[in-house]
Biopython code that builds the backbone (N, CA, C, O; Angstrom):
import numpy as np
from Bio.PDB.StructureBuilder import StructureBuilder

atoms = [
    (1, "MET", "N", (8.842, -0.023, -20.589)),
    (1, "MET", "CA", (8.363, 0.605, -19.444)),
    (1, "MET", "C", (8.391, -0.395, -18.187)),
    (1, "MET", "O", (8.704, 0.029, -17.074)),
    (2, "ILE", "N", (8.069, -1.665, -18.397)),
    (2, "ILE", "CA", (8.112, -2.719, -17.319)),
    (2, "ILE", "C", (9.555, -2.970, -16.949)),
    (2, "ILE", "O", (9.848, -3.255, -15.787)),
    (3, "LEU", "N", (10.502, -2.868, -17.939)),
    (3, "LEU", "CA", (11.858, -3.139, -17.569)),
    (3, "LEU", "C", (12.525, -1.963, -16.769)),
    (3, "LEU", "O", (13.531, -2.131, -16.079)),
    (4, "ASN", "N", (11.939, -0.863, -16.905)),
    (4, "ASN", "CA", (12.507, 0.304, -16.242)),
    (4, "ASN", "C", (11.945, 0.189, -14.737)),
    (4, "ASN", "O", (12.649, 0.635, -13.831)),
    (5, "PHE", "N", (10.823, -0.337, -14.472)),
    (5, "PHE", "CA", (10.235, -0.518, -13.156)),
    (5, "PHE", "C", (11.189, -1.605, -12.424)),
    (5, "PHE", "O", (11.593, -1.426, -11.275)),
    (6, "ILE", "N", (11.479, -2.640, -13.123)),
    (6, "ILE", "CA", (12.285, -3.736, -12.622)),
    (6, "ILE", "C", (13.668, -3.139, -12.303)),
    (6, "ILE", "O", (14.171, -3.398, -11.210)),
    (7, "ASN", "N", (14.242, -2.444, -13.088)),
    (7, "ASN", "CA", (15.612, -1.875, -12.791)),
    (7, "ASN", "C", (15.624, -1.057, -11.595)),
    (7, "ASN", "O", (16.578, -1.080, -10.817)),
    (8, "HIS", "N", (14.667, -0.383, -11.432)),
    (8, "HIS", "CA", (14.492, 0.619, -10.192)),
    (8, "HIS", "C", (14.003, -0.126, -8.856)),
    (8, "HIS", "O", (14.262, 0.288, -7.726)),
    (9, "SER", "N", (13.350, -1.144, -9.106)),
    (9, "SER", "CA", (12.892, -1.906, -7.867)),
    (9, "SER", "C", (13.924, -2.778, -7.223)),
    (9, "SER", "O", (13.757, -3.130, -6.055)),
    (10, "ILE", "N", (14.996, -3.156, -7.911)),
    (10, "ILE", "CA", (16.034, -4.050, -7.339)),
    (10, "ILE", "C", (16.745, -3.387, -6.168)),
    (10, "ILE", "O", (17.013, -4.106, -5.205)),
    (11, "PRO", "N", (17.079, -2.117, -6.137)),
    (11, "PRO", "CA", (17.621, -1.535, -4.951)),
    (11, "PRO", "C", (16.558, -1.451, -3.823)),
    (11, "PRO", "O", (16.942, -1.492, -2.655)),
    (12, "LEU", "N", (15.215, -1.334, -4.123)),
    (12, "LEU", "CA", (14.305, -1.256, -3.074)),
    (12, "LEU", "C", (14.030, -2.596, -2.558)),
    (12, "LEU", "O", (13.703, -2.777, -1.385)),
    (13, "LEU", "N", (14.155, -3.525, -3.398)),
    (13, "LEU", "CA", (14.073, -5.007, -2.810)),
    (13, "LEU", "C", (15.268, -5.428, -1.951)),
    (13, "LEU", "O", (15.201, -6.211, -1.003)),
    (14, "PHE", "N", (16.391, -4.802, -2.406)),
    (14, "PHE", "CA", (17.563, -5.172, -1.580)),
    (14, "PHE", "C", (17.416, -4.386, -0.165)),
    (14, "PHE", "O", (17.635, -4.964, 0.899)),
    (15, "PHE", "N", (17.059, -3.130, -0.234)),
    (15, "PHE", "CA", (16.741, -2.374, 1.009)),
    (15, "PHE", "C", (15.679, -3.142, 1.911)),
    (15, "PHE", "O", (15.860, -3.237, 3.125)),
    (16, "ALA", "N", (14.623, -3.658, 1.313)),
    (16, "ALA", "CA", (13.696, -4.251, 2.045)),
    (16, "ALA", "C", (14.238, -5.661, 2.652)),
    (16, "ALA", "O", (13.721, -6.067, 3.693)),
    (17, "GLY", "N", (15.153, -6.334, 2.094)),
    (17, "GLY", "CA", (15.742, -7.498, 2.616)),
    (17, "GLY", "C", (16.669, -7.031, 3.729)),
    (17, "GLY", "O", (16.681, -7.613, 4.814)),
    (18, "MET", "N", (17.452, -5.975, 3.463)),
    (18, "MET", "CA", (18.315, -5.537, 4.561)),
    (18, "MET", "C", (17.555, -5.026, 5.830)),
    (18, "MET", "O", (17.990, -5.226, 6.964)),
    (19, "SER", "N", (16.511, -4.423, 5.596)),
    (19, "SER", "CA", (15.518, -4.069, 6.705)),
    (19, "SER", "C", (15.056, -5.197, 7.475)),
    (19, "SER", "O", (15.071, -5.168, 8.705)),
    (20, "GLY", "N", (14.641, -6.199, 6.811)),
    (20, "GLY", "CA", (14.157, -7.444, 7.504)),
    (20, "GLY", "C", (15.333, -8.078, 8.252)),
    (20, "GLY", "O", (15.085, -8.524, 9.373)),
    (21, "ALA", "N", (16.536, -8.173, 7.795)),
    (21, "ALA", "CA", (17.711, -8.707, 8.484)),
    (21, "ALA", "C", (18.058, -7.827, 9.744)),
    (21, "ALA", "O", (18.271, -8.348, 10.838)),
    (22, "PHE", "N", (18.097, -6.637, 9.561)),
    (22, "PHE", "CA", (18.356, -5.691, 10.673)),
    (22, "PHE", "C", (17.278, -5.772, 11.662)),
    (22, "PHE", "O", (17.683, -5.700, 12.822)),
    (23, "ILE", "N", (16.073, -5.897, 11.520)),
    (23, "ILE", "CA", (15.061, -6.060, 12.354)),
    (23, "ILE", "C", (15.176, -7.409, 13.117)),
    (23, "ILE", "O", (14.944, -7.434, 14.325)),
    (24, "SER", "N", (15.522, -8.509, 12.448)),
    (24, "SER", "CA", (15.830, -9.761, 13.029)),
    (24, "SER", "C", (16.902, -9.654, 14.037)),
    (24, "SER", "O", (16.750, -10.182, 15.138)),
    (25, "ASP", "N", (17.987, -9.000, 13.732)),
    (25, "ASP", "CA", (19.200, -8.939, 14.561)),
    (25, "ASP", "C", (18.744, -8.244, 15.761)),
    (25, "ASP", "O", (19.022, -8.692, 16.873)),
    (26, "VAL", "N", (18.018, -7.108, 15.597)),
    (26, "VAL", "CA", (17.652, -6.373, 16.896)),
    (26, "VAL", "C", (16.703, -7.040, 17.795)),
    (26, "VAL", "O", (16.793, -6.902, 19.015)),
    (27, "LEU", "N", (15.702, -7.832, 17.182)),
    (27, "LEU", "CA", (14.875, -8.631, 18.034)),
    (27, "LEU", "C", (15.491, -9.771, 18.598)),
    (27, "LEU", "O", (15.093, -10.192, 19.684)),
    (28, "GLN", "N", (16.420, -10.324, 17.988)),
    (28, "GLN", "CA", (17.069, -11.598, 18.526)),
    (28, "GLN", "C", (18.032, -11.255, 19.588)),
    (28, "GLN", "O", (18.082, -12.000, 20.567)),
    (29, "ASP", "N", (18.786, -10.244, 19.525)),
    (29, "ASP", "CA", (19.842, -9.879, 20.482)),
    (29, "ASP", "C", (19.466, -8.674, 21.409)),
    (29, "ASP", "O", (20.162, -8.425, 22.393)),
    (30, "ASN", "N", (18.442, -7.981, 21.114)),
    (30, "ASN", "CA", (18.163, -6.644, 21.722)),
    (30, "ASN", "C", (19.159, -5.606, 21.546)),
    (30, "ASN", "O", (19.176, -4.582, 22.229)),
    (31, "SER", "N", (19.976, -5.869, 20.642)),
    (31, "SER", "CA", (21.105, -4.876, 20.224)),
    (31, "SER", "C", (21.666, -5.279, 18.867)),
    (31, "SER", "O", (21.218, -6.240, 18.240)),
    (32, "ILE", "N", (22.643, -4.526, 18.446)),
    (32, "ILE", "CA", (23.305, -4.989, 17.144)),
    (32, "ILE", "C", (24.787, -5.237, 17.431)),
    (32, "ILE", "O", (25.392, -4.521, 18.228)),
    (33, "ILE", "N", (25.350, -6.211, 16.810)),
    (33, "ILE", "CA", (26.755, -6.615, 17.172)),
    (33, "ILE", "C", (27.556, -5.952, 16.060)),
    (33, "ILE", "O", (27.341, -6.151, 14.864)),
    (34, "LEU", "N", (28.514, -5.132, 16.559)),
    (34, "LEU", "CA", (29.433, -4.404, 15.612)),
    (34, "LEU", "C", (30.470, -5.325, 15.035)),
    (34, "LEU", "O", (30.770, -6.350, 15.648)),
    (35, "PRO", "N", (31.024, -5.023, 13.909)),
    (35, "PRO", "CA", (32.127, -5.818, 13.415)),
    (35, "PRO", "C", (33.342, -5.768, 14.401)),
    (35, "PRO", "O", (33.738, -4.716, 14.903)),
    (36, "THR", "N", (33.897, -6.995, 14.634)),
    (36, "THR", "CA", (35.187, -7.126, 15.547)),
    (36, "THR", "C", (36.197, -8.020, 14.816)),
    (36, "THR", "O", (35.888, -8.731, 13.860)),
    (37, "ARG", "N", (37.394, -7.933, 15.325)),
    (37, "ARG", "CA", (38.468, -8.755, 14.903)),
    (37, "ARG", "C", (39.177, -9.308, 16.272)),
    (37, "ARG", "O", (39.645, -8.588, 17.154)),
    (38, "VAL", "N", (39.157, -10.665, 16.261)),
    (38, "VAL", "CA", (39.787, -11.322, 17.435)),
    (38, "VAL", "C", (40.773, -12.231, 16.752)),
    (38, "VAL", "O", (40.411, -13.057, 15.914)),
    (39, "SER", "N", (42.082, -12.060, 17.139)),
    (39, "SER", "CA", (43.265, -12.744, 16.576)),
    (39, "SER", "C", (43.282, -12.601, 15.044)),
    (39, "SER", "O", (43.418, -11.489, 14.533)),
    (40, "ASN", "N", (43.142, -13.732, 14.297)),
    (40, "ASN", "CA", (43.014, -13.674, 12.985)),
    (40, "ASN", "C", (41.551, -13.838, 12.343)),
    (40, "ASN", "O", (41.380, -14.071, 11.146)),
    (41, "ILE", "N", (40.640, -13.708, 13.169)),
    (41, "ILE", "CA", (39.152, -14.008, 12.789)),
    (41, "ILE", "C", (38.500, -12.700, 12.705)),
    (41, "ILE", "O", (38.567, -11.918, 13.653)),
    (42, "PHE", "N", (37.843, -12.402, 11.573)),
    (42, "PHE", "CA", (37.131, -11.119, 11.404)),
    (42, "PHE", "C", (35.760, -11.353, 11.495)),
    (42, "PHE", "O", (35.308, -11.995, 10.547)),
    (43, "ASN", "N", (34.916, -11.002, 12.412)),
    (43, "ASN", "CA", (33.476, -11.216, 12.493)),
    (43, "ASN", "C", (32.713, -9.925, 11.972)),
    (43, "ASN", "O", (32.861, -8.813, 12.479)),
    (44, "LEU", "N", (31.959, -10.178, 11.000)),
    (44, "LEU", "CA", (31.228, -9.003, 10.199)),
    (44, "LEU", "C", (30.122, -8.517, 11.129)),
    (44, "LEU", "O", (29.626, -7.424, 10.855)),
    (45, "GLY", "N", (29.725, -9.099, 12.060)),
    (45, "GLY", "CA", (28.586, -8.648, 12.983)),
    (45, "GLY", "C", (27.268, -8.485, 12.188)),
    (45, "GLY", "O", (26.818, -9.377, 11.468)),
    (46, "PHE", "N", (26.675, -7.266, 12.373)),
    (46, "PHE", "CA", (25.285, -7.138, 11.771)),
    (46, "PHE", "C", (25.476, -6.841, 10.280)),
    (46, "PHE", "O", (24.578, -7.112, 9.484)),
    (47, "ILE", "N", (26.679, -6.264, 9.873)),
    (47, "ILE", "CA", (26.759, -6.043, 8.400)),
    (47, "ILE", "C", (26.714, -7.375, 7.473)),
    (47, "ILE", "O", (26.276, -7.364, 6.323)),
    (48, "GLY", "N", (27.202, -8.470, 8.098)),
    (48, "GLY", "CA", (27.079, -9.889, 7.354)),
    (48, "GLY", "C", (25.636, -10.087, 7.224)),
    (48, "GLY", "O", (25.223, -10.415, 6.112)),
    (49, "SER", "N", (24.805, -9.939, 8.184)),
    (49, "SER", "CA", (23.475, -10.254, 8.206)),
    (49, "SER", "C", (22.785, -9.458, 7.245)),
    (49, "SER", "O", (22.020, -10.027, 6.466)),
    (50, "ILE", "N", (22.959, -8.109, 7.182)),
    (50, "ILE", "CA", (22.124, -7.242, 6.237)),
    (50, "ILE", "C", (22.517, -7.480, 4.854)),
    (50, "ILE", "O", (21.683, -7.321, 3.963)),
    (51, "LEU", "N", (23.769, -7.864, 4.577)),
    (51, "LEU", "CA", (24.122, -8.175, 3.218)),
    (51, "LEU", "C", (23.438, -9.545, 2.762)),
    (51, "LEU", "O", (22.944, -9.667, 1.641)),
    (52, "ILE", "N", (23.445, -10.527, 3.676)),
    (52, "ILE", "CA", (22.669, -11.770, 3.263)),
    (52, "ILE", "C", (21.302, -11.418, 3.247)),
    (52, "ILE", "O", (20.656, -12.043, 2.406)),
    (53, "GLY", "N", (20.627, -10.554, 3.967)),
    (53, "GLY", "CA", (19.197, -10.225, 3.837)),
    (53, "GLY", "C", (18.975, -9.478, 2.689)),
    (53, "GLY", "O", (17.937, -9.705, 2.067)),
    (54, "GLY", "N", (19.827, -8.541, 2.242)),
    (54, "GLY", "CA", (19.605, -7.847, 0.831)),
    (54, "GLY", "C", (19.659, -8.771, -0.332)),
    (54, "GLY", "O", (18.846, -8.661, -1.250)),
    (55, "VAL", "N", (20.598, -9.687, -0.325)),
    (55, "VAL", "CA", (20.755, -10.704, -1.354)),
    (55, "VAL", "C", (19.410, -11.521, -1.487)),
    (55, "VAL", "O", (18.875, -11.700, -2.581)),
    (56, "ALA", "N", (18.876, -12.029, -0.239)),
    (56, "ALA", "CA", (17.879, -12.762, -0.168)),
    (56, "ALA", "C", (16.558, -12.035, -0.726)),
    (56, "ALA", "O", (15.746, -12.598, -1.460)),
    (57, "GLY", "N", (16.461, -10.799, -0.310)),
    (57, "GLY", "CA", (15.365, -9.941, -0.754)),
    (57, "GLY", "C", (15.343, -9.757, -2.269)),
    (57, "GLY", "O", (14.260, -9.638, -2.842)),
    (58, "CYS", "N", (16.478, -9.728, -2.930)),
    (58, "CYS", "CA", (16.609, -9.544, -4.460)),
    (58, "CYS", "C", (16.130, -10.943, -5.103)),
    (58, "CYS", "O", (15.346, -10.963, -6.052)),
    (59, "VAL", "N", (16.593, -11.972, -4.587)),
    (59, "VAL", "CA", (16.346, -13.236, -5.129)),
    (59, "VAL", "C", (14.872, -13.758, -5.024)),
    (59, "VAL", "O", (14.455, -14.574, -5.845)),
    (60, "ILE", "N", (14.167, -13.332, -4.112)),
    (60, "ILE", "CA", (12.747, -13.784, -3.852)),
    (60, "ILE", "C", (11.921, -13.045, -4.910)),
    (60, "ILE", "O", (12.449, -12.181, -5.610)),
    (61, "ASP", "N", (10.712, -13.356, -5.024)),
    (61, "ASP", "CA", (9.718, -13.131, -6.108)),
    (61, "ASP", "C", (9.525, -11.760, -6.584)),
    (61, "ASP", "O", (8.858, -11.597, -7.606)),
    (62, "GLY", "N", (10.077, -10.649, -5.907)),
    (62, "GLY", "CA", (9.833, -9.455, -6.366)),
    (62, "GLY", "C", (8.830, -8.614, -5.557)),
    (62, "GLY", "O", (8.668, -7.452, -5.930)),
    (63, "SER", "N", (8.204, -9.017, -4.598)),
    (63, "SER", "CA", (7.395, -8.387, -3.757)),
    (63, "SER", "C", (8.134, -7.772, -2.461)),
    (63, "SER", "O", (9.007, -8.430, -1.894)),
    (64, "PHE", "N", (7.801, -6.636, -2.062)),
    (64, "PHE", "CA", (8.525, -6.009, -1.030)),
    (64, "PHE", "C", (8.263, -6.767, 0.298)),
    (64, "PHE", "O", (9.158, -6.940, 1.126)),
    (65, "LEU", "N", (7.088, -7.179, 0.448)),
    (65, "LEU", "CA", (6.771, -7.942, 1.757)),
    (65, "LEU", "C", (7.652, -9.332, 1.778)),
    (65, "LEU", "O", (8.242, -9.689, 2.798)),
    (66, "THR", "N", (7.677, -9.981, 0.713)),
    (66, "THR", "CA", (8.453, -11.315, 0.722)),
    (66, "THR", "C", (9.962, -10.938, 0.790)),
    (66, "THR", "O", (10.769, -11.662, 1.372)),
    (67, "ALA", "N", (10.298, -9.824, 0.198)),
    (67, "ALA", "CA", (11.710, -9.490, 0.259)),
    (67, "ALA", "C", (12.095, -9.177, 1.783)),
    (67, "ALA", "O", (13.162, -9.530, 2.286)),
    (68, "PHE", "N", (11.142, -8.507, 2.417)),
    (68, "PHE", "CA", (11.373, -8.243, 3.872)),
    (68, "PHE", "C", (11.516, -9.529, 4.710)),
    (68, "PHE", "O", (12.428, -9.728, 5.513)),
    (69, "MET", "N", (10.484, -10.399, 4.420)),
    (69, "MET", "CA", (10.573, -11.716, 5.166)),
    (69, "MET", "C", (11.741, -12.551, 4.778)),
    (69, "MET", "O", (12.257, -13.257, 5.645)),
    (70, "GLY", "N", (12.220, -12.545, 3.550)),
    (70, "GLY", "CA", (13.249, -13.241, 3.192)),
    (70, "GLY", "C", (14.494, -12.761, 3.852)),
    (70, "GLY", "O", (15.325, -13.567, 4.271)),
    (71, "GLY", "N", (14.660, -11.373, 3.965)),
    (71, "GLY", "CA", (15.786, -10.878, 4.769)),
    (71, "GLY", "C", (15.683, -11.269, 6.239)),
    (71, "GLY", "O", (16.680, -11.621, 6.870)),
    (72, "TYR", "N", (14.510, -11.205, 6.756)),
    (72, "TYR", "CA", (14.234, -11.603, 8.095)),
    (72, "TYR", "C", (14.584, -13.050, 8.355)),
    (72, "TYR", "O", (15.100, -13.285, 9.448)),
    (73, "MET", "N", (14.387, -14.051, 7.529)),
    (73, "MET", "CA", (14.707, -15.404, 7.726)),
    (73, "MET", "C", (16.015, -15.820, 7.095)),
    (73, "MET", "O", (16.487, -16.934, 7.324)),
    (74, "GLY", "N", (16.649, -14.885, 6.251)),
    (74, "GLY", "CA", (17.839, -15.384, 5.474)),
    (74, "GLY", "C", (18.879, -15.886, 6.355)),
    (74, "GLY", "O", (19.406, -16.955, 6.047)),
    (75, "LYS", "N", (19.286, -15.230, 7.488)),
    (75, "LYS", "CA", (20.309, -15.644, 8.269)),
    (75, "LYS", "C", (20.094, -16.959, 8.987)),
    (75, "LYS", "O", (20.988, -17.797, 9.107)),
    (76, "SER", "N", (18.889, -17.098, 9.449)),
    (76, "SER", "CA", (18.624, -18.327, 10.150)),
    (76, "SER", "C", (18.674, -19.480, 9.267)),
    (76, "SER", "O", (19.240, -20.497, 9.667)),
    (77, "ILE", "N", (18.098, -19.437, 8.005)),
    (77, "ILE", "CA", (18.116, -20.464, 7.029)),
    (77, "ILE", "C", (19.551, -20.797, 6.743)),
    (77, "ILE", "O", (19.854, -21.990, 6.754)),
    (78, "ILE", "N", (20.481, -19.895, 6.486)),
    (78, "ILE", "CA", (21.822, -20.187, 6.108)),
    (78, "ILE", "C", (22.555, -20.740, 7.382)),
    (78, "ILE", "O", (23.469, -21.546, 7.204)),
    (79, "LYS", "N", (22.219, -20.365, 8.639)),
    (79, "LYS", "CA", (22.790, -20.888, 9.879)),
    (79, "LYS", "C", (22.388, -22.329, 10.028)),
    (79, "LYS", "O", (23.203, -23.132, 10.481)),
    (80, "ASN", "N", (21.157, -22.709, 9.667)),
    (80, "ASN", "CA", (20.781, -24.086, 9.700)),
    (80, "ASN", "C", (21.255, -25.007, 8.681)),
    (80, "ASN", "O", (21.413, -26.202, 8.935)),
    (81, "LEU", "N", (21.514, -24.453, 7.427)),
    (81, "LEU", "CA", (22.088, -25.211, 6.362)),
    (81, "LEU", "C", (23.583, -25.474, 6.478)),
    (81, "LEU", "O", (24.061, -26.527, 6.055)),
    (82, "VAL", "N", (24.377, -24.466, 7.086)),
    (82, "VAL", "CA", (25.864, -24.687, 7.291)),
    (82, "VAL", "C", (26.069, -25.107, 8.679)),
    (82, "VAL", "O", (25.602, -24.445, 9.606)),
    (83, "LYS", "N", (26.780, -26.234, 8.875)),
    (83, "LYS", "CA", (27.113, -26.839, 10.127)),
    (83, "LYS", "C", (28.584, -26.522, 10.279)),
    (83, "LYS", "O", (29.388, -26.847, 9.406)),
    (84, "ARG", "N", (28.959, -25.855, 11.441)),
    (84, "ARG", "CA", (30.304, -25.482, 11.745)),
    (84, "ARG", "C", (30.901, -26.668, 12.688)),
    (84, "ARG", "O", (30.218, -27.260, 13.524)),
    (85, "ASN", "N", (32.100, -26.895, 12.465)),
    (85, "ASN", "CA", (32.882, -27.782, 13.349)),
    (85, "ASN", "C", (34.055, -27.079, 14.016)),
    (85, "ASN", "O", (35.224, -27.179, 13.644)),
    (86, "ILE", "N", (33.630, -26.381, 15.011)),
    (86, "ILE", "CA", (34.786, -25.564, 15.626)),
    (86, "ILE", "C", (35.174, -26.253, 17.001)),
    (86, "ILE", "O", (36.079, -25.785, 17.692)),
]
sb = StructureBuilder()
sb.init_structure("model")
sb.init_model(0)
sb.init_chain("A")
sb.init_seg("    ")
for serial, (resi, resn, name, xyz) in enumerate(atoms, 1):
    if name == "N":
        sb.init_residue(resn, " ", resi, " ")
    sb.init_atom(name, np.array(xyz, "f"), 0.0, 1.0, " ", f" {name:<3s}", serial, name[0])
structure = sb.get_structure()
């Protein structure tokens, strides 16, 4: 019975993380950035953020609130960990 709840809650945790990432993008830019392609570079825009947020929501402890906050902070944490030399 507990395993059934865990299997059904994973999509909800993913959605909570995606929601947090989406809210973060909207609050940061006052808009969402659509996917674009410039020359040979493909920018995922807000889709990349919500995918990262969804994964962060699933990895965190299983609470919907912490999944939301993990999605909200996931993009900024990865941005600070990865340094780009462009």
